[in-house]
C-alpha positions as CSV (number, residue, x, y, z in Angstrom):
1,M,104.9,74.7,85.5
2,K,102.6,72.7,87.8
3,L,100.0,71.4,85.8
4,S,96.4,71.4,87.1
5,V,93.0,71.4,85.4
6,R,92.6,75.0,86.6
7,S,95.5,76.5,85.0
8,I,95.0,74.3,81.7
9,T,91.6,75.8,81.4
10,F,92.0,79.4,82.6
11,D,95.2,79.0,79.7
12,F,93.1,77.7,76.9
13,L,90.0,80.6,77.9
14,F,92.8,83.6,77.8
15,G,94.6,82.1,74.9
16,G,90.6,81.6,73.0
17,A,89.9,84.7,74.1
18,I,92.6,86.1,72.0
19,V,92.0,84.4,69.1
20,V,88.2,85.3,69.1
21,G,88.5,89.1,69.6
22,A,91.1,89.3,66.7
23,L,88.2,87.5,64.3
24,L,85.5,89.4,65.7
25,V,87.6,92.5,64.4
26,A,87.9,90.7,61.2
27,S,84.4,90.4,60.9
28,L,83.6,94.1,62.4
29,L,86.2,95.8,60.5
30,G,87.7,93.3,57.3
31,P,90.3,90.6,57.7
32,T,93.4,93.1,57.6
33,A,92.8,94.6,60.5
34,G,91.9,91.1,62.1
35,G,95.1,89.9,61.1
36,I,96.8,93.0,62.6
37,L,95.1,92.6,65.8
38,A,96.3,88.6,65.4
39,G,100.1,89.5,64.8
40,A,100.1,92.5,66.8
41,P,102.0,92.1,70.3
42,I,98.8,91.2,72.4
43,R,98.8,87.6,71.5
44,A,102.6,87.2,72.5
45,S,101.8,89.7,75.5
46,G,99.8,86.8,76.4
47,V,101.8,84.0,76.3
48,I,104.2,86.0,77.9
49,F,101.6,87.0,81.1
50,L,100.8,83.4,81.8
51,E,104.1,82.4,81.8
52,Y,104.8,85.5,84.2
53,L,101.9,83.6,86.3
54,H,103.3,79.9,86.0
55,E,106.9,80.6,86.1
56,G,107.6,83.9,87.6
57,V,109.8,86.7,86.1
58,D,113.2,85.5,84.9
59,K,111.0,82.5,82.6
60,A,109.0,85.4,81.3
61,T,111.8,87.6,80.5
62,E,113.7,84.2,78.9
63,L,110.0,83.5,77.1
64,T,110.3,87.0,75.3
65,R,113.8,86.9,73.8
66,G,112.4,83.9,72.6
67,V,109.3,86.0,70.9
68,L,111.7,88.5,69.6
69,F,113.3,86.3,67.3
70,A,109.8,84.3,66.4
71,M,108.5,87.9,65.7
72,I,111.8,88.3,62.8
73,A,111.3,85.0,61.6
74,N,107.1,85.8,61.2
75,V,108.1,88.4,58.9
76,F,109.7,86.0,56.8
77,F,107.1,83.9,57.2
78,A,103.8,86.3,56.6
79,V,105.9,87.5,53.3
80,V,106.0,84.1,52.0
81,L,102.3,83.0,52.9
82,Y,100.8,86.4,51.2
83,L,103.3,86.0,48.1
84,S,102.3,82.1,47.9
85,I,98.5,81.5,48.6
86,P,97.4,82.9,45.5
87,K,100.1,80.7,43.4
88,F,100.2,77.4,45.4
89,G,96.7,77.7,47.2
90,L,96.3,78.0,51.1
91,G,98.1,74.3,52.0
92,G,100.8,75.3,49.9
93,G,101.4,78.7,50.9
94,F,101.7,77.7,54.8
95,L,104.1,74.6,53.8
96,A,105.9,77.4,51.9
97,A,106.2,80.0,54.4
98,S,106.9,77.3,57.4
99,A,109.8,76.0,55.6
100,V,110.8,79.3,55.3
101,F,109.9,80.0,59.1
102,I,112.2,77.7,59.8
103,A,115.2,78.3,57.5
104,V,114.7,81.5,59.3
105,I,115.1,80.1,62.8
106,A,118.0,77.8,62.1
107,V,120.1,80.6,60.4
108,M,119.5,82.7,63.6
109,K,120.4,79.4,65.7
110,L,123.6,79.1,63.6
111,M,124.6,82.6,64.2
112,G,124.7,82.3,67.8
113,L,121.6,84.6,68.5
114,L,119.3,81.7,70.0
């Protein structure tokens, strides 16, 4: 990928717009709705779209494969985060959920899926 100020700026603004959109939905419809938008395929689609613009269809397809496996691990991350924030606070919850995310990815790697 050729890095240029223009492409980095575009990527930054595009990704930021997705985050701002999720936060706007959260402020209008509540945090659950904002979380649904933040976790929805729109986020991954944005990254895949940018990869397609920068590197073409083959790289975008391979990135999509990675997104599929990350989404599986994200389910575990979200469940652990949801259950652990009330018990361990935000920092502890993120730490526990991140450890589970990494463990799930490692298991998929050991199984030869990645």
